N, C-alpha and C positions, 0 to 999 in steps of 0.2 A: 779577435772577436771571442769573447768569453761565452760561457754557458748562460742561458736565460732561465729565469725562474718561471714557474708555472703561471704566475700572474702576468708576467710579461708576454708569454706565449698566448695566453687567453686574450689579453688586450690587443695583440696584433691580429688575432683571428677575428675579433669583433670589428676592428678597423677595416680589415679586408672585406668583411661582409657588408659593412656600411658603404664602403666605396663601390662595391659591385651593385648593391641594391639601389643606391642613389643614382648611379650612372645609368642603370637600366630604366629607372623612372624618367630621367631626363632624356634619354634616347627615345623612349616611346613618345614622350610629349613633343619632342622635336619632329619626329616622323609624322605624328598626327597633325601637328600644326601646319606642316608643309603639304601633306597630301589630302587632308580632309576637305578643304575648300574645292578642290578639283572634283572630287566625287560627289559632294553635296550640291554643287552648282551645275553639274552635268556638262563639264567641259569636254572637248573632243578626246577620243581615246588616245591619240598620239600624245597629247599634252599630259593626260593622266599617267602614261607610261614614263614620260620624262620626269615628271614630278615624283613618281614612285621611286625611280632610280636615284634621283637627287636626294629624296628623303632618306633612303637607305644609306647612302654615302654620308650624308650629314649626321645621321643618327649614330653611325659607327664612329665618326670623328668625335662627336660629343661624348660618347661612351668612353672612349680611350682617354680623352682629355680630362674627364671627371675622375676616372680611376687614378690617373697619374697625379692630378692635383691633390686629391685626398691623401694618397699614400706618400706623396712628397713632403707634405707639411706635417705628417705624423712623425713624432719623435718617440721611439721605443724606449729610450733611456729615461730613468726617473729624473724629475726636475731638480735642479740645484737651488731653487728659490726656497725661502723659508715657508713654512706651512701657514703662517699668519702674515698678511700684508703689513708692511711697516716694521716688522720685527727682523732683526739681523741675526738673532740666535735664539734657540729655545729657552735660554735662561733669562732673557730680558722681559 
């Protein structure tokens, strides 16, 4: 593992930030989708508590899966493909 350039470190920082932010948004949406109906429709408190716990657990799972998915597909190394599609070398 060699040293990384400043651009590579900056790109990784942005990617980590994107992974955490998008995971947080998805986790909040998952939690809200699972728990909001119970509170809005006035279901029994015991059911509200069960849905709250299930919402927390599912939101945590969604958060972790999203972070892993985004960072797993990120490739920090520069691409070896040509800069122009269809070109095999810069001289062509």
